[in-house]
Structures are given as structure tokens and as C-alpha cells.
MMTF fields as JSON, N, C-alpha, C and O atoms, coordinates in Angstrom:
{
  "mmtfVersion": "1.0.0",
  "mmtfProducer": "UNKNOWN",
  "numBonds": 247,
  "numAtoms": 248,
  "numGroups": 62,
  "numChains": 1,
  "numModels": 1,
  "chainsPerModel": [1],
  "groupsPerChain": [62],
  "chainIdList": ["A"],
  "bondAtomList": [4, 2, 8, 6, 12, 10, 16, 14, 20, 18, 24, 22, 28, 26, 32, 30, 36, 34, 40, 38, 44, 42, 48, 46, 52, 50, 56, 54, 60, 58, 64, 62, 68, 66, 72, 70, 76, 74, 80, 78, 84, 82, 88, 86, 92, 90, 96, 94, 100, 98, 104, 102, 108, 106, 112, 110, 116, 114, 120, 118, 124, 122, 128, 126, 132, 130, 136, 134, 140, 138, 144, 142, 148, 146, 152, 150, 156, 154, 160, 158, 164, 162, 168, 166, 172, 170, 176, 174, 180, 178, 184, 182, 188, 186, 192, 190, 196, 194, 200, 198, 204, 202, 208, 206, 212, 210, 216, 214, 220, 218, 224, 222, 228, 226, 232, 230, 236, 234, 240, 238, 244, 242],
  "bondOrderList": [1, 1, 1, 1, 1, 1, 1, 1, 1, 1, 1, 1, 1, 1, 1, 1, 1, 1, 1, 1, 1, 1, 1, 1, 1, 1, 1, 1, 1, 1, 1, 1, 1, 1, 1, 1, 1, 1, 1, 1, 1, 1, 1, 1, 1, 1, 1, 1, 1, 1, 1, 1, 1, 1, 1, 1, 1, 1, 1, 1, 1],
  "groupList": [{"groupName": "MET", "atomNameList": ["N", "CA", "C", "O"], "elementList": ["N", "C", "C", "O"], "formalChargeList": [0, 0, 0, 0], "bondAtomList": [1, 0, 2, 1, 3, 2], "bondOrderList": [1, 1, 2], "singleLetterCode": "M", "chemCompType": "L-PEPTIDE LINKING"}, {"groupName": "VAL", "atomNameList": ["N", "CA", "C", "O"], "elementList": ["N", "C", "C", "O"], "formalChargeList": [0, 0, 0, 0], "bondAtomList": [1, 0, 2, 1, 3, 2], "bondOrderList": [1, 1, 2], "singleLetterCode": "V", "chemCompType": "L-PEPTIDE LINKING"}, {"groupName": "THR", "atomNameList": ["N", "CA", "C", "O"], "elementList": ["N", "C", "C", "O"], "formalChargeList": [0, 0, 0, 0], "bondAtomList": [1, 0, 2, 1, 3, 2], "bondOrderList": [1, 1, 2], "singleLetterCode": "T", "chemCompType": "L-PEPTIDE LINKING"}, {"groupName": "ARG", "atomNameList": ["N", "CA", "C", "O"], "elementList": ["N", "C", "C", "O"], "formalChargeList": [0, 0, 0, 0], "bondAtomList": [1, 0, 2, 1, 3, 2], "bondOrderList": [1, 1, 2], "singleLetterCode": "R", "chemCompType": "L-PEPTIDE LINKING"}, {"groupName": "TYR", "atomNameList": ["N", "CA", "C", "O"], "elementList": ["N", "C", "C", "O"], "formalChargeList": [0, 0, 0, 0], "bondAtomList": [1, 0, 2, 1, 3, 2], "bondOrderList": [1, 1, 2], "singleLetterCode": "Y", "chemCompType": "L-PEPTIDE LINKING"}, {"groupName": "ASP", "atomNameList": ["N", "CA", "C", "O"], "elementList": ["N", "C", "C", "O"], "formalChargeList": [0, 0, 0, 0], "bondAtomList": [1, 0, 2, 1, 3, 2], "bondOrderList": [1, 1, 2], "singleLetterCode": "D", "chemCompType": "L-PEPTIDE LINKING"}, {"groupName": "LEU", "atomNameList": ["N", "CA", "C", "O"], "elementList": ["N", "C", "C", "O"], "formalChargeList": [0, 0, 0, 0], "bondAtomList": [1, 0, 2, 1, 3, 2], "bondOrderList": [1, 1, 2], "singleLetterCode": "L", "chemCompType": "L-PEPTIDE LINKING"}, {"groupName": "TRP", "atomNameList": ["N", "CA", "C", "O"], "elementList": ["N", "C", "C", "O"], "formalChargeList": [0, 0, 0, 0], "bondAtomList": [1, 0, 2, 1, 3, 2], "bondOrderList": [1, 1, 2], "singleLetterCode": "W", "chemCompType": "L-PEPTIDE LINKING"}, {"groupName": "ILE", "atomNameList": ["N", "CA", "C", "O"], "elementList": ["N", "C", "C", "O"], "formalChargeList": [0, 0, 0, 0], "bondAtomList": [1, 0, 2, 1, 3, 2], "bondOrderList": [1, 1, 2], "singleLetterCode": "I", "chemCompType": "L-PEPTIDE LINKING"}, {"groupName": "GLN", "atomNameList": ["N", "CA", "C", "O"], "elementList": ["N", "C", "C", "O"], "formalChargeList": [0, 0, 0, 0], "bondAtomList": [1, 0, 2, 1, 3, 2], "bondOrderList": [1, 1, 2], "singleLetterCode": "Q", "chemCompType": "L-PEPTIDE LINKING"}, {"groupName": "ALA", "atomNameList": ["N", "CA", "C", "O"], "elementList": ["N", "C", "C", "O"], "formalChargeList": [0, 0, 0, 0], "bondAtomList": [1, 0, 2, 1, 3, 2], "bondOrderList": [1, 1, 2], "singleLetterCode": "A", "chemCompType": "L-PEPTIDE LINKING"}, {"groupName": "GLU", "atomNameList": ["N", "CA", "C", "O"], "elementList": ["N", "C", "C", "O"], "formalChargeList": [0, 0, 0, 0], "bondAtomList": [1, 0, 2, 1, 3, 2], "bondOrderList": [1, 1, 2], "singleLetterCode": "E", "chemCompType": "L-PEPTIDE LINKING"}, {"groupName": "PRO", "atomNameList": ["N", "CA", "C", "O"], "elementList": ["N", "C", "C", "O"], "formalChargeList": [0, 0, 0, 0], "bondAtomList": [1, 0, 2, 1, 3, 2], "bondOrderList": [1, 1, 2], "singleLetterCode": "P", "chemCompType": "L-PEPTIDE LINKING"}, {"groupName": "GLY", "atomNameList": ["N", "CA", "C", "O"], "elementList": ["N", "C", "C", "O"], "formalChargeList": [0, 0, 0, 0], "bondAtomList": [1, 0, 2, 1, 3, 2], "bondOrderList": [1, 1, 2], "singleLetterCode": "G", "chemCompType": "PEPTIDE LINKING"}, {"groupName": "PHE", "atomNameList": ["N", "CA", "C", "O"], "elementList": ["N", "C", "C", "O"], "formalChargeList": [0, 0, 0, 0], "bondAtomList": [1, 0, 2, 1, 3, 2], "bondOrderList": [1, 1, 2], "singleLetterCode": "F", "chemCompType": "L-PEPTIDE LINKING"}, {"groupName": "ASN", "atomNameList": ["N", "CA", "C", "O"], "elementList": ["N", "C", "C", "O"], "formalChargeList": [0, 0, 0, 0], "bondAtomList": [1, 0, 2, 1, 3, 2], "bondOrderList": [1, 1, 2], "singleLetterCode": "N", "chemCompType": "L-PEPTIDE LINKING"}, {"groupName": "HIS", "atomNameList": ["N", "CA", "C", "O"], "elementList": ["N", "C", "C", "O"], "formalChargeList": [0, 0, 0, 0], "bondAtomList": [1, 0, 2, 1, 3, 2], "bondOrderList": [1, 1, 2], "singleLetterCode": "H", "chemCompType": "L-PEPTIDE LINKING"}, {"groupName": "SER", "atomNameList": ["N", "CA", "C", "O"], "elementList": ["N", "C", "C", "O"], "formalChargeList": [0, 0, 0, 0], "bondAtomList": [1, 0, 2, 1, 3, 2], "bondOrderList": [1, 1, 2], "singleLetterCode": "S", "chemCompType": "L-PEPTIDE LINKING"}],
  "groupTypeList": [0, 1, 2, 3, 4, 5, 6, 7, 8, 5, 9, 10, 11, 12, 13, 3, 14, 1, 6, 15, 11, 6, 4, 2, 5, 10, 5, 10, 6, 10, 10, 16, 3, 10, 17, 10, 16, 14, 9, 2, 4, 6, 10, 17, 8, 15, 15, 6, 10, 11, 3, 17, 10, 14, 2, 6, 15, 12, 6, 10, 14, 13],
  "groupIdList": [1, 2, 3, 4, 5, 6, 7, 8, 9, 10, 11, 12, 13, 14, 15, 16, 17, 18, 19, 20, 21, 22, 23, 24, 25, 26, 27, 28, 29, 30, 31, 32, 33, 34, 35, 36, 37, 38, 39, 40, 41, 42, 43, 44, 45, 46, 47, 48, 49, 50, 51, 52, 53, 54, 55, 56, 57, 58, 59, 60, 61, 62],
  "secStructList": [7, 3, 3, 3, 3, 3, 3, 3, 3, 7, 1, 1, 1, 6, 6, 7, 3, 3, 3, 3, 3, 3, 3, 1, 1, 2, 2, 2, 2, 2, 2, 2, 2, 1, 1, 2, 2, 2, 2, 2, 2, 2, 2, 2, 2, 6, 6, 6, 1, 7, 7, 7, 7, 7, 7, 7, 7, 7, 7, 7, 7, 7],
  "xCoordList": [-123.911, -124.583, -125.736, -126.642, -125.74, -126.83, -128.263, -127.983, -129.236, -130.511, -131.333, -131.928, -131.479, -132.219, -131.784, -131.289, -132.084, -131.515, -132.75, -133.302, -133.058, -134.153, -133.568, -133.049, -133.682, -133.368, -134.731, -135.56, -134.735, -135.658, -135.704, -134.6, -136.559, -136.283, -137.573, -138.78, -136.958, -137.793, -138.81, -138.452, -140.074, -141.275, -141.014, -141.114, -140.682, -141.305, -139.298, -139.129, -138.436, -137.287, -136.556, -135.564, -137.2, -136.551, -134.882, -134.352, -134.359, -132.748, -132.333, -131.107, -133.004, -132.798, -132.893, -134.005, -131.942, -131.974, -131.864, -131.224, -132.529, -132.144, -132.284, -133.285, -131.053, -130.718, -130.713, -130.098, -131.39, -131.784, -131.349, -131.691, -130.611, -129.995, -130.48, -130.834, -130.546, -131.069, -129.99, -129.996, -129.114, -127.885, -128.676, -129.616, -128.111, -128.587, -128.078, -128.773, -127.316, -126.94, -125.732, -125.098, -125.336, -124.401, -123.11, -122.584, -122.441, -121.536, -121.503, -120.529, -122.425, -122.645, -122.474, -121.993, -122.823, -122.758, -121.429, -121.0, -120.536, -119.338, -118.484, -117.741, -118.781, -117.708, -117.937, -117.071, -119.282, -119.479, -118.932, -118.775, -118.7, -118.027, -116.352, -115.576, -116.074, -114.49, -113.932, -112.706, -114.911, -114.762, -113.981, -114.002, -113.463, -112.453, -113.447, -113.193, -114.573, -115.434, -116.06, -116.361, -116.193, -116.653, -116.09, -116.596, -114.919, -113.659, -113.516, -113.419, -113.485, -113.129, -114.517, -114.317, -115.929, -116.907, -116.714, -116.905, -116.413, -116.357, -115.621, -116.014, -114.222, -113.395, -113.723, -112.868, -114.898, -115.072, -116.53, -116.901, -117.424, -118.891, -118.92, -119.772, -118.242, -118.423, -118.078, -118.697, -117.42, -117.099, -118.377, -118.482, -119.132, -120.226, -121.957, -122.952, -121.624, -123.26, -123.035, -122.0, -124.328, -124.636, -124.638, -125.126, -124.028, -124.258, -124.63, -123.841, -125.963, -126.119, -126.162, -126.57, -125.841, -126.05, -126.713, -126.512, -127.507, -128.185, -128.384, -129.074, -127.85, -128.21, -129.267, -129.401, -130.169, -131.643, -131.962, -131.622, -132.783, -133.026, -134.25, -135.05, -134.986, -136.089, -137.397, -137.18, -138.559, -139.443, -140.501, -140.952, -140.808, -141.515, -142.87, -142.984, -143.948, -145.418, -146.255, -146.074, -147.533, -148.324, -148.994, -149.732],
  "yCoordList": [37.28, 36.623, 35.622, 36.015, 34.409, 33.512, 34.061, 34.169, 34.325, 35.007, 33.787, 33.823, 32.751, 31.656, 30.211, 30.293, 29.172, 27.66, 26.738, 27.031, 26.014, 25.127, 23.682, 23.635, 22.648, 21.372, 20.535, 20.292, 20.154, 19.156, 17.643, 17.129, 16.941, 15.474, 15.151, 15.257, 14.772, 14.48, 13.195, 12.106, 13.722, 12.557, 11.381, 10.255, 11.489, 10.397, 9.479, 8.322, 10.095, 9.258, 9.773, 10.501, 9.284, 9.607, 9.701, 10.215, 9.196, 9.483, 10.33, 10.443, 11.152, 12.335, 13.925, 14.312, 14.492, 15.658, 16.865, 16.761, 18.006, 19.269, 20.536, 20.839, 21.177, 22.024, 23.423, 23.633, 24.224, 25.388, 26.73, 26.839, 27.556, 28.731, 30.084, 30.202, 30.991, 32.217, 33.313, 33.555, 33.936, 34.76, 36.327, 36.491, 37.42, 38.707, 39.197, 40.08, 38.865, 39.278, 38.582, 37.781, 38.984, 38.094, 38.115, 37.012, 39.306, 39.318, 38.343, 37.639, 38.37, 37.205, 35.881, 35.151, 35.455, 34.325, 34.042, 32.968, 34.903, 34.976, 34.441, 33.46, 35.38, 35.013, 34.013, 33.586, 33.449, 32.089, 31.002, 29.839, 31.297, 30.076, 30.483, 29.898, 31.402, 31.603, 31.15, 31.083, 30.665, 30.646, 28.714, 27.893, 28.997, 27.73, 26.525, 25.374, 26.894, 25.819, 25.156, 23.97, 26.144, 25.862, 25.127, 24.383, 25.414, 24.796, 23.4, 22.478, 23.048, 22.035, 21.134, 20.031, 21.636, 20.789, 20.376, 19.228, 21.253, 21.132, 19.727, 18.752, 19.896, 18.864, 17.661, 16.808, 17.251, 16.06, 15.612, 14.467, 16.636, 16.273, 15.347, 14.48, 15.211, 14.291, 12.898, 11.97, 12.684, 11.36, 10.773, 9.603, 11.723, 11.422, 11.257, 10.623, 12.152, 12.384, 12.975, 13.572, 12.772, 13.769, 15.307, 15.706, 16.051, 17.332, 18.159, 18.252, 18.725, 19.863, 21.122, 21.115, 22.187, 23.346, 24.277, 24.118, 25.262, 26.124, 27.688, 27.888, 28.442, 29.907, 30.436, 30.57, 30.802, 31.423, 32.759, 33.407, 33.366, 34.897, 35.034, 34.742, 35.277, 35.661, 36.231, 37.127, 35.781, 35.973, 36.757, 36.372, 38.096, 38.908, 38.715, 38.54, 38.749, 38.595, 39.012, 39.084, 39.415, 40.035, 41.553, 42.202],
  "zCoordList": [71.872, 73.046, 72.695, 71.96, 73.164, 72.714, 73.477, 74.671, 73.32, 73.865, 74.164, 75.241, 73.45, 74.03, 72.945, 71.821, 73.56, 72.888, 73.337, 74.398, 72.848, 72.788, 72.199, 71.084, 72.948, 72.589, 72.435, 73.312, 71.056, 70.673, 70.677, 70.854, 70.548, 70.163, 69.08, 69.299, 67.988, 66.778, 67.446, 67.894, 67.334, 67.706, 66.724, 67.211, 65.363, 64.635, 64.833, 64.45, 65.291, 65.422, 66.669, 66.665, 67.732, 69.205, 69.491, 70.476, 68.593, 68.866, 68.258, 68.271, 67.583, 66.589, 67.715, 68.072, 68.041, 68.654, 67.627, 66.581, 68.004, 67.278, 68.299, 68.949, 68.272, 69.083, 68.323, 67.277, 68.918, 68.038, 69.12, 70.297, 68.429, 68.955, 68.56, 67.387, 69.242, 68.69, 69.273, 70.48, 68.443, 68.818, 68.648, 67.87, 69.523, 69.394, 67.827, 67.325, 67.295, 66.183, 65.66, 66.347, 64.101, 63.287, 64.172, 64.323, 64.855, 65.397, 66.634, 66.901, 67.205, 68.247, 68.007, 68.873, 66.882, 66.413, 66.122, 66.546, 65.374, 64.959, 66.134, 66.135, 67.213, 68.243, 69.029, 69.793, 68.931, 69.604, 68.479, 68.848, 67.384, 66.448, 66.282, 65.527, 67.001, 67.565, 68.454, 68.537, 69.472, 71.319, 70.668, 69.751, 71.909, 72.188, 72.449, 72.094, 73.087, 73.383, 72.153, 72.019, 71.301, 70.123, 69.2, 68.36, 69.441, 68.018, 68.614, 67.804, 70.205, 70.75, 70.254, 69.745, 70.419, 70.181, 68.3, 67.898, 67.581, 66.14, 65.985, 65.345, 66.879, 66.593, 66.902, 66.665, 67.454, 67.954, 67.659, 67.92, 67.057, 67.158, 66.085, 66.277, 64.939, 63.826, 64.354, 63.834, 65.057, 65.688, 66.795, 67.165, 67.126, 67.873, 67.295, 67.645, 66.314, 65.614, 64.446, 64.147, 63.524, 62.372, 62.859, 63.916, 61.93, 62.552, 61.112, 60.172, 61.137, 60.125, 60.754, 61.915, 60.265, 60.692, 59.767, 58.564, 60.186, 59.162, 59.853, 60.853, 59.322, 59.555, 58.984, 57.768, 59.937, 59.506, 59.638, 60.628, 58.43, 58.744, 59.52, 58.631, 60.573, 60.794, 59.91, 59.093, 60.055, 58.587, 59.53, 60.609, 58.76, 59.438, 58.81, 57.597, 59.672, 59.426, 60.229, 61.444, 59.473, 60.367, 59.826, 60.568]
}
């Protein structure tokens, strides 16, 4: 399950957008990536825009 997503516009390059998604856990991310709508997105995104995907871990501090 996605718990949050944010869409950002690059201040230095207004035509660049960044979508940040936060999932409850690795299983939720895997389920999303296996979904039909995500597979449709993957099949068409390269014709529409540059795409870079990163999987990150939270950094604990404090």
C-alpha cells in the first residue's frame, strides 16, 4: 500500500518533475510493481519521458 506520494517540480528546470512514493514495506512495493496499471505505465513511459527509478531506505537520525 502506498502511504504517501508527492509530485515535485525542479526549480532549476521547470519541465522536470519528480514523483516520490512511500510504501508501507517491500511487499507493498513489489505488489505495486506487479500490478496491471504499473505494467501498462512501464510499457509506455519511455516513449513519453525520461525515467529514473530509485529504491531508497530511510535514514534514522536523532
